[in-house]
C-alpha positions in Angstrom: 99.2 73.2 -3.5 101.4 70.4 -2.1 100.0 66.9 -2.3 99.3 64.9 0.8 102.1 62.4 0.1 104.6 65.2 -0.6 103.7 66.9 2.7 104.1 63.6 4.6 107.4 62.9 2.9 108.6 66.4 4.0 107.6 65.6 7.5 109.9 62.5 7.5 112.8 65.0 7.5 111.9 66.6 10.8 113.7 66.0 14.1 110.4 65.1 15.8 109.9 62.3 13.3 113.4 61.0 13.7 113.0 60.8 17.4 109.7 58.9 17.0 111.3 56.5 14.5 114.2 55.8 16.9 111.7 55.0 19.7 109.4 52.8 17.7 111.5 49.6 17.3 112.5 49.5 21.0 108.9 49.9 22.2 107.5 47.4 19.7 110.2 44.8 20.4 109.8 45.2 24.1 106.1 45.6 24.6 104.7 43.6 21.6 105.5 40.2 23.2 104.4 41.4 26.6 101.0 42.5 25.3 100.6 39.3 23.2 101.1 37.3 26.4 97.7 38.3 27.6 97.4 35.5 30.1 100.4 36.6 32.0 100.6 40.4 31.7 99.9 42.1 35.0 97.5 44.9 35.4 100.4 47.1 36.4 102.3 46.2 33.2 99.2 47.0 31.1 98.7 50.3 32.9 102.4 51.2 32.5 102.3 50.6 28.7 99.5 53.1 28.4 101.7 55.9 29.9 103.5 58.1 27.5 106.8 57.7 29.3 106.7 54.0 28.5 105.1 53.8 25.1 106.9 57.0 23.9 104.1 57.7 21.5 100.6 58.2 22.7 99.8 60.7 25.4 96.2 59.9 26.2 95.8 56.1 26.3 95.7 56.0 30.1 92.5 58.1 30.3 90.0 55.2 30.3 92.2 52.6 32.0 90.2 52.0 35.1 87.3 50.1 33.5 89.7 48.0 31.5 91.6 47.0 34.7 88.4 46.0 36.5 88.1 42.2 36.7 91.1 41.9 34.3 88.9 43.2 31.4 92.1 44.3 29.6 93.1 40.7 29.1 89.9 40.2 27.0 90.9 43.0 24.7 94.4 41.7 24.4 93.2 38.2 23.7 90.9 39.4 21.0 93.7 41.5 19.4 96.2 38.6 19.6 93.9 36.1 17.8 95.7 36.0 14.5 93.3 33.4 13.1 90.4 35.8 13.4 89.6 38.6 10.9 91.0 42.0 12.0 87.6 43.7 11.8 86.2 41.1 14.2 89.2 41.4 16.5 88.7 45.2 16.7 85.0 44.8 17.3 85.7 42.4 20.2 88.4 44.5 21.7 86.3 47.7 21.6 83.5 46.0 23.4 85.7 45.8 26.5 84.9 48.7 28.9 87.7 51.3 28.7 89.0 50.2 25.3 88.0 52.4 22.5 89.2 52.3 18.9 92.2 54.5 19.7 93.5 52.2 22.4 92.6 49.0 20.6 94.4 50.0 17.4 97.4 51.3 19.3 97.6 48.0 21.1 97.2 46.1 17.8 99.9 48.2 16.1 102.3 47.5 19.0 101.5 43.8 19.0 101.6 43.5 15.2 103.2 46.3 13.4 101.4 45.6 10.1 98.3 47.3 11.5 97.6 51.0 11.7 96.4 53.3 14.4 93.0 55.0 14.2 92.6 57.6 16.8 91.4 61.2 17.1 94.7 62.5 15.8 94.7 60.2 12.8 91.1 61.1 12.0 91.8 64.9 12.2 95.0 64.6 10.1 93.2 62.6 7.4 90.5 65.2 7.3 93.0 68.0 7.1 94.7 66.2 4.2 91.3 65.6 2.5 91.7 61.8 2.7 89.0 61.0 5.3 86.8 58.2 3.8 83.0 57.9 3.8 81.8 54.6 5.3 79.0 52.4 4.1 75.9 52.8 6.3 75.8 50.3 9.2 79.4 49.4 9.0 80.6 48.3 12.5 83.7 49.8 14.2 86.0 46.9 12.9 84.8 47.4 9.3 85.4 51.2 9.6 88.8 50.5 11.0 89.7 48.4 7.9 88.6 51.2 5.6 90.8 53.7 7.5 93.6 51.3 7.9 93.7 50.6 4.1 94.3 54.3 3.6 97.0 54.5 6.3 98.8 51.3 5.1 98.8 52.6 1.5 100.3 56.0 2.5 102.9 54.4 4.8 103.8 52.0 2.0 104.3 54.9 -0.4 106.6 56.5 2.1 108.5 53.3 3.1 107.7 53.8 6.8 106.2 51.5 9.5 102.7 52.0 10.8 104.0 53.2 14.1 106.2 55.8 12.3 103.3 56.8 10.1 101.1 57.4 13.1 103.6 59.9 14.3 103.4 61.6 10.9 99.7 62.0 11.4 100.4 63.9 14.7 102.9 66.1 12.8 100.4 67.0 10.2 98.3 68.7 12.9 101.2 70.6 14.5 101.8 74.3 13.7 105.5 73.5 14.1 106.3 70.0 12.9 109.7 70.2 14.6 108.1 70.0 18.0 109.4 67.0 19.9 107.3 65.6 22.7 109.4 64.6 25.8 
């Protein structure tokens, strides 16, 4: 049986992965600074980033956008995520308290704003379970603490492969595809 890291390494040779890798730097360089400037980002810009045709990576971020846009709530999530002087677990906890911002959206925003951090969403969770790498969490651990546990696994795997967190998130999607050469357009 092929090890998880060998399977992931093989997926880095697919066309779908190469396309995602090409898009990653552009999106992060363009949108990272816009998202970090939470006081000046417009609701329209925030909404646009959540669309796949702009972020070139996540297809479902837009689903819960309305509550986040109400009263500029999205700025509270972005401000929490941009607070580099605050522990990441606390930043995730604060961001996910904002209506319309779940862990998938918060971690995608964080990864875009600061590429050192991984994405935890339904795809990542399902892929880690398929690979037999899904962790067990200590009882009572808050969302931010669970994020750190998952993120440690993702960061370690990405480091072994020499890929960015953004690129690694795409590999998680490819783990779940029947045909890993499928390219989303």
